[in-house]
C-alpha positions in Angstrom: 15.2 -15.6 -11.1 13.3 -16.5 -8.0 11.2 -14.0 -6.1 8.4 -14.0 -3.5 5.2 -12.7 -5.1 2.4 -12.2 -2.6 4.0 -14.7 -0.2 4.4 -17.4 -2.9 7.7 -18.4 -4.5 7.7 -17.7 -8.2 10.4 -18.5 -10.8 11.0 -16.6 -14.0 13.3 -17.2 -17.0 14.5 -13.6 -16.9 17.3 -12.4 -14.6 15.4 -9.2 -13.8 11.9 -7.6 -14.6 10.5 -4.2 -14.3 7.2 -3.8 -12.4 5.3 -3.4 -15.7 6.9 -6.5 -17.1 5.9 -8.5 -14.0 2.3 -7.3 -14.2 2.1 -8.3 -17.9 3.8 -11.6 -17.3 1.4 -12.5 -14.4 -1.6 -11.0 -16.1 -2.4 -8.4 -13.4 -4.9 -6.2 -15.2 -6.8 -4.7 -12.2 -7.0 -0.9 -12.5 -6.2 -0.1 -8.9 -3.0 -1.8 -7.6 -0.6 -1.1 -4.8 2.9 -2.6 -5.3 5.6 -3.0 -2.8 9.1 -4.3 -3.4 11.0 -5.4 -0.3 8.5 -3.4 1.8 9.0 -0.1 -0.2 5.9 1.4 -1.9 6.4 1.9 -5.6 4.6 4.8 -7.3 2.8 4.0 -10.6 5.0 6.4 -12.5 8.0 4.3 -11.5 6.7 0.9 -12.7 8.9 1.1 -15.9 12.0 2.1 -13.9 11.8 -0.2 -10.9 13.7 -3.4 -11.5 12.8 -6.6 -9.6 15.8 -8.9 -9.0 16.4 -12.4 -7.7 15.4 -12.8 -4.1 13.1 -9.7 -4.0 9.9 -9.8 -2.0 7.0 -8.3 -4.1 3.5 -7.6 -3.0 0.8 -6.8 -5.5 -2.5 -5.7 -3.7 -5.8 -5.0 -5.4 -7.6 -2.0 -4.0 -11.3 -2.5 -3.8 -13.8 0.0 -2.4 -17.2 -0.8 -1.2 -19.7 -0.1 1.5 
């Protein structure tokens, strides 16, 4: 499977992944993340149910506050 992850082409052995599987595979451990799949915001409670498929555009953004 090939997807665009944060504007970079990525290839995975699997034919599909859930959001949580992708986060684990790519070792995203930051506590505050915003995730969009094909421009659609995905709520955290849907990370196990949302499936990423070949050709999808995924954005994983770290939220950082400061002053």
